[in-house]
N, C-alpha and C positions, 0 to 999 in steps of 0.2 A: 504494500499499499504506500502510496505517495505521502511523505510527511512534510508538514510545513511547521516551522517553529515561528510564532507570533510573539513579538515584543510589545508590551504595553506598559505604561506607567502613569499616565494622567487621564483626568476626566474626559477630555475631547476624544482620546483614544479608545476609551471603553464605549463610547458612544458610536464611533466609526466602526468598531470591531463587531458590534452585536450583529448586523445584518450580514456581514461577510463571514463570520464564523458558521452562522447558520448555512449560507451558501456552500462553504467548503465542506461541511458535513454532508449535506445534500448531494454534493458532487462526488461523494466516495472518497474523500481524502482525509488523512488523520492530522488533527491539529494539536500541537503542544503550545500552550501559552505560558509565557514567562512575564511574570509582573515584576517589574524593577523596583517598585516601591515608591517611585518618585512622589505620587500622591498616595498618603499612607493612612490619613485619617479615614474612619469608617464611613463619614459622611461624604468623602471625597473619592472613596474607592470601593469599599465592599458593597455598598448599597446599589452601586451600578451593575455589579455581576448579578445581583438578585434581581433587580427590577427589568434588566434587559436580557435576562435568560443567557448571560455569557457562560461558557464552561469554566469551571474553576480553575485557576491557574495550577500548573504542575510545579512550578517554581515561583517562590517569592523571594526576591533578593534583598529586600529591606534596605535599599540605598537611598536615603533622603536627608534633608536637613544639612547638606554641604554646599560649598562654593561649587561653581560650574565645573572648574577643573576636577576638582576632587571627586565630585559626583559622576561626571563621565568616565573617568579613569576607573572608579571602582565598579561601576557598571560594565565598562570593558572587559575587566578582568573576570567577573562572575558570568556575564554573558557567554563569554569564550568557553568556559567551564562547561556550562550547560550545552553549547553547541557541539563541543567535543564528545560529550556524554551521549547526546541523542542523534548525532550524525544526520540532521534534517537534509532534505532535497532542496529546501529554500527557506530563506528566513523572510518574513513580512513585516514591515514597520509602517507606521502612521504618522503623519504630521510633521512637527517640527521641534519635538522636545529634546532635552538631553537623553532620553531613553531611545528616541528615533536614531539619533546620531551615532550613539554608542552600539545600538543594535546593527546598524548599516556597516559600521567600521569593523566590528568583531566578525561578522559574516564574511565581509570582503577580503580581511586578512587571512581567514581561513579558506578562501577560494569557494565559498558558498554562495549561490546566486541570491541576489537581494531583489526583493519587490517593495516598491514605495508607494503606498496608497496616500493621495493628495500631493503628487508630485509637480514640480513646475511653478508653484506659488512663489512670487517675488514682491517683496515690500520696496526693495531697492535701498534698503537702509541698513548697511552692514554693522551699524552700531548695536542692533538687536541681536542678541544671542540666537534667537529663533531662525533668523535670516541665514546666519552661518550654518546652523543645523540643516536647514532645507537645502542649501546649496551642496553641502559635503554629501548628504545622503543621495541625493539626485546623481551626482557624479560617480558613486560607486554602485549605483543599482542598476540591475539587468532589465528589469521590468519597472516601467514608471507609469502609474494609473492617474491620469490628469482629470480634475474635475470640470475643466473648462477649457475652451480653444486658446484662450491667451496663456494658459499654463503651457500648452503644447508650443506656442509661439515663443514663450520665454526659454524653454528647453533648446528649441532650434537655434535661438540666438547664441547660446552657450555650446552648440556644436553637438548636442545630444538629439538624436532622431531615431536611433534603434531601440526597439522595445517600448516605444512610447504610445500609449493608448488613451483616447478621450473616452472617458466611460461614465461621466456625470458623477454626482456627488453622493457617496454612500450616507452622508448625514440626511439627506432627504428621504433615502429608504427608512431611516430610523424614525424621523420626525412624522411621517405618515402613520407609522404604526403607533406612535406615542400619543398621537392627538385622540384617538379613540381610547386607548387604554388609560390615559391619564383622566379622561372624563368620567371613567367608571371608577377608577381606584383613588384618585387624589381628591383631598378635601381641604387643601391648604388656602385656597381663596376665601372660602367660608371661614376657615379657623382664625385668619387674619383680619376678618371683618370687612373685605374687600368688595367693592361691586365692580363689574366688568367695565373696562375702559376708563377706570376711574384712578389710575395709578401708573407709575413707571417702574421699570426693573433696571437696577444698576449693579454692575459688578467691576471690581479693579483688583488687578494682580500683577500686571505686568512690571518688570523691574524698572522700566524706563519711567514709570510712574511712582512706584514705591520707593525707590531707592534715591530719588531727588526730593529733598525736603521741599524746596521752592515749587517744584513742579507738583508735587503732591498737594501742596496748599492750594494750588490754582485749580486742580481738579475737583477738590472739595468745596472750594468757593463757587465754582460753576454748577455743581451739584446742588447746592443750597439755593443758588439763583433759580434753577430749574425746578425745585421743590415748591416754589412760590406759585406755580401753576397747578401742580398736582403732587401728592405725596409720593415718595419714591421708596420702594422696597428693595433692600440691599442685602443679598445673601453674601457674607463675608468671609473671603479666603483667609485661611490662617495667617498668611503673611501679612495681610492688611489688618487683621484684628489685633495683632501685635502692634502695629503702629498706631491704632486708635487708643489701645490702652496705655502705651508708652507715653503718648502725648496728651492724653486726657481728652481726646476729641469725641464730639457728639454732634455730627452734623445736623444742622436744624432742618427739619421736614424730611429727613431721611430715617427710615425705620431699619435698623440693623437687625439682622436675624442670622442664625447659624446656616452654614452651607445645607443645601437641600438636595434631595435626590433627583434623578432625572424626570420622573414622572411629576413630582411637585413642580420643578423647573418649567416642564412643558405646559402645565396647567397655568401657572403664573404668566409665561409667556403669551399663550393663546388668548388669555383674558386683558392683557396690558394695553396700554394707549401708546407706549414708547419703550424703548430700551436704550440704556446709556452704559457702554461698555468698552473695555480695552482688549477684551477676548476675541480672537479671529473666529472661533467656533461660534460664539453667541451671535456675532453679526448675521452670519447665514442663518442660524435657527431663527432670528428675528424676521428674516425674510421668508422663510419656509412657512412660518406663522402670520405673514402679511402684516407685521408690526414695524412701523418706521424706527430706525435705529440712528444714534449718534455716537460715533466711535471716538473715544477718548485718546486718541492718538494722531500724530501729524501725517500718517500715511496708513493705507491698508493694503494687504495682500489681495483682498476681495473687491478688486476694481469694479467688478460686474455690478456690485450691489450699489455703489455710487453712481455708476452710469445709467442704471435702471431706476434711479430715484428712491430706493428704499434705504438709503444710508448716506451719511454725509459725515465729514470731519468736524470735530468740535471748533477748530480753528479756520475751517474752510468755508466756501460758499453755501448757500442753501440747497436744498432738494432740487434735484432735477425732475423733470416729468416722470411720473411712475409708470413702468411697464414690467412684464414678466421676463425671467432669465432662462431661455431654452436650454442653454448649455448644461444647467444642472441636472437635466434629465427628467425621467419620469417615476423615479422611485425604484428603478431596477438595476442600478448599479452594482449591487453585491453579487448577483448572479453573473453578470458579465465578468467581473473581477474573477470569480471563481472558475468560470470556464477558461479563461486566459491562463491562470495558474495550472490548471490541470494540463492543458495543452503544452505548457512550457517545460513540465517536469515529468 
């Protein structure tokens, strides 16, 4: 049986992996999941495996709470051990985290083919560690699964044309399933006393916002101003919670809550009037739920959401006229990926 070793480590990767793992199993391949531990809190990790029916990891490397170099190095070491023990036919990585680049590098050095889901995205800001992770992972990958045509074009400009496939966005697959399931199982909107379309959702976790005290203060001030129009519900990332606690911050009009599971977040998104975030994944999820988004960064890798009028930068011009984004597909990206994986190995 063909064996795929999948490297996961962070919330967005669990969401992307859910439909692909099901499609891999349906295609008759064996999947070994390795969880690096990058997101280790139960509300940032375990709950996603339960809610999204992802197979339990065979390995949990418990690598977290370290600097970029130490974290990536420790993951490389432990992932290499797992790959040598399991001898997979292919290693599958997702997105742009330290787990992504560590998985891609470990496999490439062992001459194991690498497949990268969400390949070809570029913010063109090399100061972002995520941008470095994307570029490195793409350049050592054998199969590159792109969510958009612009991602295909980005790779071509870098000389990568072999093994490139435009498959649409697997997060759309997950969202379509979650809309119905969250309506049946989540009661978070009622628990928070919210009326549909009466509130906004916010998240902040990127190092570019949290590691710069002046910029963090500007982001918080922006949110406080936005909260004068409608209350903001903010599930707080552990890194951001530490900042709030250390500085004694309680943003006016912003309701701080603990991180929530995927189904609760899907329900909150589906009923929100707006989304304010520095998360790449949440920008797209907002579009899938047809909720306008403001990205709390100076650029975005999801340029289609800007061009289609569903997203704008907090420092940029207002929304463009809204339209659909056909590049993201019809919610059948995961089966397409599984078919290409089976053909390749």
